[in-house]
N, C-alpha and C positions, 0 to 999 in steps of 0.2 A: 411389492404389494400383494398380500394376499384375498383370497376369497372374502374370508371372515374380517378383512378390512372393510372391503365392499358394500358386504351385507349391514356392518354398522352401520355404516355412514350412510349406507340406502334406508335403514329400519328409522332413524331420527328425522325422516322428511315426512311431512302431513301427507295422511292417506299412500302413503308407497306402501307395495307389498310386493312379492314375487310370486314365479312361475316357472316351472319349469314349460317348456317351448318348443317344437320341430326338433323335438328327438334329445337332445342333450343341453340347450342353453339353457340358462339360467335369466329370465326375463323379469326385468324391474319394473313395478307399472305404477301412474299416478290412476285411481279410479280407472277405465278401462283401456287407455290409454298409456302405451309403452314410452318410455324418455331412454334405457337403458339394455342391452343384449351384452349380455358376458357369453362367451364362447369358451373352451375348458380345454384352451390349444396350450400349447408351450415355445413362446411366453404368455400370457391370458390374454386376451383379446375382447375389449368392450368398446360396444360402437354406441355412440351418442349423439343427440339431435345439436346441429347449429345450423348458421344461417350460413346461406351459398357466398357471402362473402367474407365469411368466418370459416370456411372450409376452405375455401381458397389458400387461405392465408396461412392456415392450420399446416394442409396438405405441403403448399410451396415453405414452411419454415420448422416443421419437422420430420425428419425421417419415418419417425415410428408414428405418424398420422397419415390415413391415407383414407381418400373417397371410400364409404360401404359400398359394399352389394346391396342390388335389389333396391334401396331407398338412400343412395349417394344422389339422385338428381333432386330431392328436398332438401340436402343439408346437411347429412346424415355424414359422421364421420368415424372410423374404425383406429381405437387406440390398441397401439403393440406395447404392454406393461414392461418393456425389457427392464432389465436389471438399473438403477439409476435412475431411469424417469423419473424426474421432479412428480412426486406423489401429490404434494399440495396444489400443483397447476391440473393436475389427473382430477383431484377431483372439484377445485374449478369449473370444468370441461363438467362433468357428471353432475352438478349444482347447475348449474346454466342449462342445461338439458330437462332437469325436472324444473325448473321454471318453466320455460316454455312448452314443456305439454302440459303443465300443471295449469298454467292462467286460460290455455284452450277451453279444458272440462268442463 
């Protein structure tokens, strides 16, 4: 999965835009609220919003998913986009994160 694929997906979401924040992180926002943070590591890591129940299930069932630093107590998870990680599943997590944040704005 590439940065461009993630950007292309996010740019299609209503009122979505991106900013560089905290040095070198690419932050995707809807309105003024973030719904995803892309960290340029190898592999790429993307932090997305989830509920606490979803977080528990995701962390238990996927070795590529961990509780996010700083915002994990609110349900956020970090997904390591390793080779072979299910692209459709990742984009469903990204869309769900957008939906959680968009409905609050």
